[in-house]
C-alpha positions as CSV (number, residue, x, y, z in Angstrom):
1,M,26.3,-130.4,-11.1
2,A,25.7,-126.7,-11.0
3,H,23.9,-123.7,-12.6
4,V,25.6,-120.9,-15.0
5,K,25.5,-117.3,-13.6
6,T,25.3,-115.3,-16.9
7,S,23.9,-112.0,-17.6
8,S,20.5,-111.5,-18.3
9,S,21.0,-111.1,-22.1
10,A,22.4,-114.4,-22.4
11,H,20.2,-115.9,-20.1
12,W,18.3,-117.5,-22.7
13,K,19.9,-116.5,-26.0
14,E,23.0,-119.1,-25.5
15,P,21.0,-121.8,-24.3
16,A,18.5,-121.3,-27.1
17,L,21.6,-121.3,-29.6
18,V,22.9,-124.5,-28.1
19,G,19.2,-126.2,-28.2
20,G,18.6,-125.2,-32.1
21,V,21.9,-125.9,-33.0
22,S,21.6,-129.4,-31.7
23,W,17.9,-129.9,-32.8
24,A,19.1,-128.9,-36.1
25,I,21.9,-131.3,-36.0
26,Q,19.8,-134.4,-35.0
27,L,17.0,-133.6,-38.1
28,L,20.4,-133.2,-40.4
29,L,21.4,-136.7,-39.4
30,M,18.1,-138.4,-39.3
31,G,17.3,-137.6,-42.8
32,P,14.8,-139.5,-44.1
33,C,14.3,-141.3,-40.8
34,L,12.1,-138.2,-39.8
35,N,9.0,-139.8,-41.4
36,G,10.2,-143.6,-41.5
37,R,7.5,-146.2,-41.7
38,F,6.8,-148.8,-39.0
39,F,9.1,-151.9,-38.6
40,C,9.5,-154.7,-36.1
41,D,7.6,-153.7,-32.7
42,D,7.0,-150.3,-33.7
43,W,3.8,-151.7,-35.6
44,Q,2.4,-151.7,-31.8
45,F,2.2,-148.0,-32.0
46,L,0.2,-147.7,-34.9
47,L,-3.1,-147.3,-33.0
48,A,-6.7,-148.6,-34.0
49,D,-8.5,-145.8,-32.0
50,P,-6.0,-143.3,-31.2
51,C,-8.2,-140.7,-30.3
52,R,-10.1,-142.9,-27.7
53,M,-6.5,-143.8,-26.3
54,I,-5.8,-140.4,-25.5
55,G,-8.3,-140.6,-22.1
56,Q,-6.9,-144.0,-21.4
57,A,-3.1,-143.5,-21.8
58,F,-2.5,-143.7,-18.0
59,L,-5.1,-146.8,-17.2
60,V,-4.2,-149.0,-20.0
61,P,-0.6,-151.0,-20.6
62,S,1.5,-149.8,-23.4
63,P,2.3,-152.3,-25.8
64,Y,4.0,-155.6,-24.7
65,D,2.6,-155.0,-21.3
66,L,4.6,-152.0,-20.4
67,Y,3.7,-149.3,-18.8
68,R,4.6,-146.0,-20.5
69,P,1.9,-143.8,-20.5
70,L,3.7,-140.4,-21.5
71,Q,5.0,-142.1,-24.7
72,L,1.5,-143.7,-25.4
73,L,-0.3,-140.3,-24.6
74,A,2.1,-138.4,-26.9
75,I,1.6,-141.0,-29.9
76,A,-2.2,-141.3,-29.6
77,A,-2.2,-137.2,-29.6
78,S,-0.3,-137.4,-32.5
79,Q,-2.1,-139.7,-34.5
80,C,-5.5,-138.4,-33.8
81,W,-4.7,-135.1,-34.6
82,L,-2.1,-135.3,-37.4
83,G,-2.5,-138.5,-38.8
84,P,-0.5,-141.8,-38.7
85,G,3.0,-140.5,-39.8
86,T,6.1,-140.5,-37.8
87,L,7.3,-137.1,-38.4
88,P,5.6,-135.2,-35.3
89,I,6.9,-137.6,-32.9
90,H,10.3,-137.8,-34.3
91,L,10.5,-134.2,-33.8
92,L,9.9,-134.0,-30.7
93,V,12.2,-136.5,-29.5
94,A,14.8,-134.6,-31.2
95,L,13.3,-131.8,-29.2
96,F,13.8,-133.6,-26.0
97,H,17.4,-134.4,-27.3
98,A,18.1,-130.7,-27.9
99,V,16.9,-129.7,-24.4
100,T,19.1,-132.1,-22.6
101,C,21.7,-131.2,-24.6
102,V,21.1,-127.7,-23.3
103,I,21.5,-128.7,-19.6
104,V,24.9,-130.8,-20.5
105,W,26.3,-127.5,-21.8
106,R,25.2,-125.3,-19.0
107,V,26.8,-127.6,-16.4
108,T,30.1,-128.0,-18.7
109,Q,30.3,-124.5,-18.5
110,A,29.4,-123.9,-15.0
111,W,32.0,-126.6,-13.7
112,V,34.9,-125.6,-16.6
113,G,34.2,-122.0,-17.1
114,S,34.7,-122.7,-21.0
115,R,32.6,-122.4,-23.8
116,L,35.0,-125.0,-25.6
117,A,34.7,-127.5,-23.4
118,A,30.8,-127.1,-23.2
119,W,30.2,-127.1,-26.9
120,L,32.8,-130.5,-27.0
121,A,30.3,-132.2,-25.0
122,V,27.1,-131.1,-26.7
123,A,28.9,-132.2,-30.2
124,M,29.7,-135.6,-28.6
125,L,26.0,-136.2,-27.4
126,S,24.7,-134.7,-30.7
127,V,26.5,-136.6,-33.5
128,S,27.4,-139.7,-31.4
129,Q,25.7,-143.0,-33.5
130,L,24.6,-144.5,-30.2
131,S,22.2,-141.1,-29.8
132,I,21.0,-141.3,-33.5
133,T,19.5,-145.1,-32.9
134,A,17.5,-143.5,-30.1
135,V,16.7,-140.2,-31.3
136,A,15.3,-141.6,-35.0
137,G,13.6,-144.7,-33.6
138,N,9.9,-144.6,-33.9
139,D,9.0,-145.7,-30.3
140,T,12.1,-144.2,-28.6
141,L,10.3,-141.2,-27.0
142,S,10.0,-143.1,-24.0
143,L,13.9,-143.2,-23.4
144,V,14.9,-140.1,-24.7
145,M,12.3,-138.3,-22.8
146,G,13.1,-140.6,-19.6
147,T,16.9,-139.6,-19.9
148,W,15.9,-135.9,-20.3
149,A,13.9,-136.1,-16.8
150,G,16.2,-138.3,-14.8
151,V,19.3,-135.5,-15.8
152,L,17.0,-132.8,-15.2
153,A,16.3,-134.4,-11.8
154,F,19.6,-134.5,-10.7
155,W,20.7,-131.2,-12.3
156,L,17.5,-129.5,-10.3
157,L,18.8,-130.8,-7.0
158,S,22.1,-129.7,-7.6
159,S,21.0,-126.2,-8.0
160,G,20.5,-125.8,-4.1
161,S,17.3,-123.5,-4.7
162,R,14.5,-123.8,-1.9
163,Y,12.4,-126.1,-4.1
164,S,15.2,-128.3,-5.3
165,G,14.1,-131.4,-3.4
166,I,10.2,-131.2,-4.8
167,L,11.4,-130.2,-8.6
168,S,14.0,-132.9,-8.6
169,L,10.8,-135.5,-7.1
170,A,8.6,-133.8,-10.2
171,A,11.2,-134.8,-12.8
172,L,12.0,-138.5,-11.3
173,L,8.3,-138.9,-12.0
174,I,8.0,-137.9,-15.3
175,A,11.2,-139.9,-15.8
176,L,9.5,-143.1,-14.3
177,L,6.0,-142.4,-16.3
178,S,8.2,-142.5,-19.7
179,K,10.3,-145.8,-19.2
180,E,10.9,-148.3,-16.9
181,S,14.7,-148.4,-17.0
182,S,14.6,-144.8,-15.5
183,I,14.3,-146.6,-12.2
184,G,18.0,-146.6,-12.1
185,Y,17.5,-142.8,-11.6
186,S,15.4,-143.7,-8.6
187,V,18.6,-145.7,-7.4
188,G,20.7,-142.6,-7.8
189,L,18.5,-140.0,-6.3
190,I,18.0,-142.2,-3.2
191,C,22.0,-142.3,-2.9
192,W,22.6,-138.8,-3.4
193,G,19.9,-137.7,-1.3
194,A,21.2,-139.8,1.9
195,W,24.8,-138.5,1.3
196,R,23.4,-134.8,1.3
197,A,21.6,-135.9,4.6
198,V,24.6,-136.3,6.4
199,D,25.6,-132.7,6.0
200,P,23.3,-130.5,8.1
201,R,23.5,-127.6,5.7
202,T,21.6,-130.0,3.2
203,R,20.0,-132.4,5.5
204,A,16.4,-131.5,5.1
205,T,16.5,-131.6,1.2
206,G,18.8,-134.8,1.4
207,L,16.2,-136.8,3.7
208,L,13.1,-135.3,1.5
209,V,14.8,-136.6,-1.9
210,S,16.0,-139.7,-0.3
211,T,12.8,-140.3,1.0
212,G,10.3,-139.2,-1.5
213,A,12.4,-141.1,-4.3
214,L,11.9,-144.3,-2.6
215,A,8.2,-143.8,-1.6
216,L,7.6,-142.7,-5.6
217,T,9.2,-145.6,-6.8
218,V,7.3,-148.2,-4.5
219,V,4.0,-146.3,-5.8
220,Y,4.9,-146.4,-9.0
221,L,5.8,-150.1,-9.2
222,L,2.5,-151.0,-7.1
223,W,0.4,-149.1,-9.8
224,R,2.4,-150.2,-12.7
225,G,1.9,-154.0,-11.6
226,H,-2.0,-152.9,-11.3
227,V,-2.1,-151.9,-14.7
228,T,-0.5,-154.2,-16.5
229,G,-1.3,-157.4,-14.3
230,W,1.6,-158.6,-13.1
231,T,3.6,-158.8,-9.8
232,P,5.9,-155.5,-9.6
233,G,9.4,-155.6,-10.9
234,L,11.5,-154.6,-13.7
235,D,10.7,-156.9,-16.7
236,P,7.7,-159.1,-17.5
237,N,9.5,-161.8,-19.1
238,P,12.2,-164.2,-18.1
239,G,15.1,-162.3,-20.1
240,F,15.9,-160.1,-16.8
241,Q,18.2,-162.3,-15.2
242,F,22.1,-161.3,-13.7
243,G,25.1,-163.2,-15.3
244,P,28.0,-163.1,-18.2
245,Q,25.9,-161.2,-20.3
246,V,26.3,-157.9,-18.2
247,I,30.0,-158.2,-19.3
248,T,29.1,-158.5,-22.8
249,H,26.6,-155.7,-22.5
250,L,28.8,-153.2,-20.8
251,A,31.6,-153.7,-23.5
252,M,29.1,-153.2,-26.3
253,L,27.5,-150.0,-24.9
254,L,30.9,-148.6,-23.8
255,L,33.3,-149.6,-26.4
256,P,31.4,-148.0,-29.2
257,M,31.8,-144.3,-27.6
258,F,35.4,-144.2,-28.5
259,L,36.2,-146.3,-31.5
260,P,36.3,-144.8,-34.9
261,S,34.0,-147.7,-36.3
262,S,30.6,-148.6,-36.9
263,T,28.5,-149.7,-33.7
264,T,27.7,-152.7,-36.4
265,W,30.8,-154.0,-36.3
266,T,31.8,-153.3,-32.5
267,F,28.3,-155.5,-31.8
268,L,29.2,-158.2,-34.4
269,T,32.3,-158.6,-33.2
270,V,31.6,-158.6,-29.1
271,Q,28.7,-161.2,-30.1
272,S,30.7,-163.7,-32.3
273,G,30.9,-166.1,-29.8
274,H,34.2,-165.8,-28.9
275,R,34.4,-166.2,-25.2
276,L,37.6,-164.1,-24.3
277,L,36.3,-160.9,-26.9
278,P,33.6,-159.3,-24.5
279,A,36.0,-159.2,-21.5
280,L,38.8,-157.9,-23.5
281,A,36.2,-155.1,-25.2
282,L,35.1,-154.3,-21.9
283,L,38.5,-154.2,-20.7
284,A,39.4,-152.0,-23.5
285,S,36.7,-149.6,-22.6
286,I,37.5,-149.2,-19.2
287,A,40.8,-148.1,-20.1
288,C,39.8,-145.5,-22.7
289,W,37.2,-144.1,-19.7
290,L,40.1,-144.4,-17.3
291,V,41.9,-141.8,-19.3
292,V,39.1,-139.7,-19.7
293,L,38.3,-139.5,-15.9
294,R,41.9,-138.9,-14.9
295,S,41.7,-135.9,-17.1
296,A,38.4,-135.1,-15.8
297,A,39.4,-135.2,-12.5
298,L,42.6,-133.0,-12.9
299,Q,39.8,-130.4,-14.2
300,V,37.0,-130.4,-12.2
301,G,38.0,-132.5,-9.2
302,T,37.5,-136.2,-8.3
303,R,34.2,-135.8,-6.5
304,R,32.3,-134.2,-9.5
305,S,34.3,-136.7,-12.0
306,G,32.7,-139.6,-9.7
307,A,28.8,-138.2,-10.2
308,L,29.0,-137.9,-13.4
309,L,30.2,-141.3,-13.9
310,A,27.4,-142.7,-11.0
311,L,24.8,-140.4,-13.2
312,S,25.3,-142.3,-16.4
313,V,25.8,-145.9,-14.3
314,S,22.1,-145.2,-13.2
315,G,20.8,-145.0,-16.5
316,L,22.0,-148.1,-17.3
317,I,21.1,-150.3,-14.0
318,A,18.0,-151.7,-15.2
319,V,18.9,-153.2,-18.8
320,L,22.4,-154.3,-17.8
321,P,20.8,-157.5,-16.5
322,L,18.7,-158.3,-19.8
323,R,18.9,-161.1,-21.8
324,R,19.1,-158.9,-24.8
325,V,20.5,-155.2,-25.5
326,S,20.2,-152.7,-28.4
327,E,22.7,-150.1,-28.8
328,L,20.2,-147.2,-28.2
329,Y,20.2,-148.1,-24.6
330,A,23.7,-146.6,-24.3
331,Y,21.7,-143.1,-24.8
332,A,20.8,-143.2,-21.0
333,A,24.3,-143.0,-20.0
334,L,25.6,-140.5,-22.8
335,P,24.9,-137.0,-21.1
336,G,27.0,-137.9,-17.9
337,L,29.7,-139.1,-20.2
338,A,29.4,-136.5,-22.9
339,I,30.0,-134.2,-20.0
340,L,33.1,-135.9,-18.8
341,F,34.3,-136.1,-22.7
342,G,33.9,-132.5,-22.8
343,V,35.9,-131.5,-19.6
344,A,38.6,-134.2,-20.7
345,V,39.3,-133.3,-23.8
346,F,39.5,-129.6,-22.7
347,G,42.0,-130.4,-20.1
348,L,44.1,-132.3,-22.7
349,M,44.2,-129.2,-24.5
350,A,44.6,-126.9,-21.5
351,R,47.5,-128.6,-20.4
352,H,49.6,-129.3,-23.4
353,D,49.7,-126.9,-25.3
354,R,52.3,-128.6,-27.8
355,R,49.6,-130.9,-28.3
356,R,46.3,-128.8,-28.6
357,L,46.5,-128.8,-32.1
358,L,46.7,-132.8,-32.3
359,V,44.2,-133.4,-30.2
360,G,42.1,-130.8,-31.5
361,L,42.3,-132.5,-34.9
362,A,42.0,-136.0,-33.6
363,V,38.4,-134.8,-31.9
364,V,37.3,-133.3,-35.2
365,L,38.2,-136.5,-36.6
366,W,36.1,-138.5,-34.3
367,L,33.4,-136.3,-34.2
368,A,33.3,-136.7,-38.1
369,G,33.1,-140.5,-37.9
370,Q,30.5,-140.6,-35.4
371,A,28.2,-138.1,-37.9
372,F,28.8,-140.4,-40.5
373,F,28.1,-143.3,-38.8
374,A,25.2,-142.0,-37.4
375,S,23.7,-141.0,-40.5
376,E,24.4,-144.6,-41.9
377,K,22.3,-145.8,-39.4
378,A,19.6,-143.7,-40.0
379,V,19.8,-144.9,-43.9
380,Q,19.2,-148.2,-42.7
381,M,16.8,-147.7,-40.0
382,Y,15.1,-146.0,-43.0
383,A,15.4,-148.8,-45.3
384,N,13.8,-151.1,-42.5
385,G,10.9,-149.2,-42.7
386,E,10.6,-149.6,-46.5
387,S,11.2,-153.3,-46.4
388,A,8.8,-153.8,-44.0
389,A,6.0,-151.7,-46.1
390,V,6.8,-154.2,-49.1
391,L,6.6,-157.1,-46.9
392,A,3.2,-156.1,-45.5
393,R,2.0,-156.0,-49.1
394,G,3.5,-159.3,-50.0
395,V,1.5,-160.8,-46.8
396,R,-1.6,-159.2,-47.4
397,A,-1.8,-160.5,-51.1
398,A,-0.4,-163.9,-49.8
399,A,-3.2,-164.2,-47.5
400,A,-6.1,-164.4,-49.9
401,T,-5.4,-168.2,-50.2
402,W,-5.1,-169.2,-46.4
403,P,-7.6,-171.3,-45.2
404,H,-10.1,-170.1,-42.2
405,G,-8.4,-170.5,-38.8
406,A,-5.1,-171.1,-40.1
407,K,-1.9,-171.2,-37.7
408,V,0.8,-169.2,-39.7
409,V,4.0,-170.8,-39.1
410,M,6.4,-168.0,-39.9
411,V,10.3,-169.1,-40.8
412,D,13.2,-166.5,-40.6
413,D,16.8,-168.1,-41.0
414,V,18.4,-164.8,-39.2
415,D,19.8,-164.4,-35.7
416,P,17.4,-162.0,-34.0
417,R,19.5,-161.3,-31.2
418,T,21.9,-159.5,-33.6
419,Q,19.2,-158.0,-35.5
420,Y,17.6,-156.9,-32.3
421,S,21.0,-154.9,-31.0
422,L,21.6,-153.2,-34.0
423,F,18.5,-152.4,-36.2
424,R,19.7,-153.4,-38.9
425,M,16.6,-156.4,-40.0
426,T,15.2,-158.4,-42.3
427,G,12.0,-160.7,-42.6
428,G,10.4,-161.7,-39.3
429,R,12.0,-158.7,-37.7
430,L,10.6,-156.2,-39.9
431,L,7.1,-158.1,-39.5
432,P,6.5,-160.1,-36.3
433,P,4.2,-162.6,-36.1
434,E,1.8,-160.5,-34.0
435,E,1.3,-158.3,-36.4
436,V,0.8,-160.8,-39.6
437,A,-3.1,-161.3,-38.5
438,R,-3.1,-157.3,-38.8
439,V,-1.3,-156.7,-41.4
440,A,-3.3,-159.7,-43.3
441,G,-6.7,-158.4,-42.3
442,R,-7.6,-161.6,-40.8
443,T,-8.8,-161.9,-37.3
444,D,-9.1,-165.9,-37.5
445,I,-5.5,-166.7,-38.1
446,S,-2.7,-167.0,-35.5
447,A,1.0,-166.4,-36.3
448,V,4.5,-167.9,-34.6
449,F,8.2,-168.5,-35.2
450,A,9.2,-171.5,-36.5
451,P,10.2,-173.8,-33.7
452,A,9.2,-177.6,-34.2
453,S,7.2,-177.2,-31.6
454,C,4.6,-175.1,-33.4
455,V,4.0,-177.2,-36.1
456,V,3.9,-181.2,-34.5
457,G,0.4,-181.9,-33.3
458,A,-1.5,-178.7,-35.0
459,D,-5.0,-179.2,-35.4
460,T,-5.8,-176.8,-38.2
461,A,-4.1,-176.2,-41.3
462,I,-0.4,-174.7,-41.4
463,V,1.0,-171.9,-43.5
464,L,4.0,-171.8,-43.3
465,L,5.1,-167.9,-44.4
466,G,8.9,-167.6,-45.4
467,Y,10.7,-164.1,-45.9
468,A,13.5,-164.6,-48.9
469,R,15.3,-161.6,-50.3
470,G,12.7,-159.2,-49.4
471,Q,10.1,-161.6,-51.0
472,V,6.9,-163.1,-49.1
473,R,6.6,-167.1,-50.0
474,S,3.8,-169.3,-48.4
475,R,2.8,-172.7,-48.3
476,T,-0.2,-174.3,-47.1
477,L,0.1,-177.8,-45.7
478,A,-2.6,-179.9,-44.1
479,S,-1.7,-181.0,-40.0
480,A,-1.4,-184.5,-40.9
481,S,1.6,-183.8,-43.1
482,A,3.1,-181.4,-40.9
483,D,3.6,-184.0,-38.5
484,T,6.4,-185.5,-40.2
485,L,8.6,-182.3,-41.0
486,T,12.2,-181.5,-39.0
487,L,12.8,-177.8,-38.8
488,G,15.1,-177.9,-41.7
489,A,12.4,-179.1,-43.7
490,I,10.3,-176.4,-42.8
491,K,12.8,-173.9,-43.6
492,A,13.1,-175.4,-47.0
493,L,9.6,-175.2,-47.9
494,A,9.2,-171.6,-46.8
495,L,12.0,-170.2,-47.5
496,G,12.5,-171.9,-51.2
497,P,15.6,-172.1,-53.0
């Protein structure tokens, strides 16, 4: 990466224009999501005492025993001073996204010397439907801020300034305190620093960055383990493992960047259960990216193209082994891939005069399609919040009839993996078990999902809570009658006809 040499008058005006346009595009695409309601695991960020949490953000775990103090601090401050709405956080997330676009613009223009290439990269990052899922989320500040800080760390290191190494490490620290998956940037900086240490001219900075990033990451993991109460690692649940799902996840995260179709269709197709589909989808996405890499390498060289690809991969290192991935995770790879996209498309247009109009038309149609699907995704996320509010009201009304100390068994006959991936949610994904007691205003009850083991042998009264067609239905059973119920019977009783 490199910095752009500009005149003093353009030193801030052009970046401000890029940032302003990117910010405005995100606000337009988000639409009603700007003040969307809480749903799914967002409920955890509706803080009971936000003002108190401001002083504890770095000392306590974030929801779900994660450690994301910067996001927790921002949300606590927003709710303490501005109320429980999500508008301030959405504006802040869009701002971090806009600043990331400015870095992408500067790097692309510096390498290619073309404003067209720089604006193509910014356009790809701004309208991608994989961007909107991250930017429009209620609890995704950690991802967008962590990505911005990770990209900033690489950009600062490439500047060659006297304090580039120290500033790069400071940006890495911000990334780590934003989101756990930013540890991938640590790996990237350690490797890049070691590579720069081979050259006598950059040896001091390279050694500083490689050893500093390693030490910083170790200290971060130890402190994170101390705060959250579990052994240092990347994920507190057994869902973190290496296996065939890595291929599926790569296909789901990379292929939608090129297809002129909704990510919903892509994810459902890849997850349809056919063994060959993930592999074929991954091969198709690799083929597309090879074309992009070849065009970019012809324009800026193999080394720079490889560096951008490495930057993109480092943003995904920590999420690919997870048991489930959401499309929003692809956001961490988008800045580097957007630069590759802008450079590659500009190279195609520059090398083929006769095809310039055709390539330009194809890019315009692709960007328009991405913007359309991004807007559609934002509308769906808004609908999720509205549906969650309806279900919450239904649960509060039904809870008045539940006996003291009841175990609430939630029934939701859907595929939670698909809903998690696409943010197209219903039922228990909108209002999960851990939120039922709080929404119901009942501290004496507990709630779980509906495996049969949750019902058999219960010592207290059982409430079967079902979500059907946007309505809440609950039936109270005696523990003795629950012993004979199969899972199918539980669903029939709770969901009704």
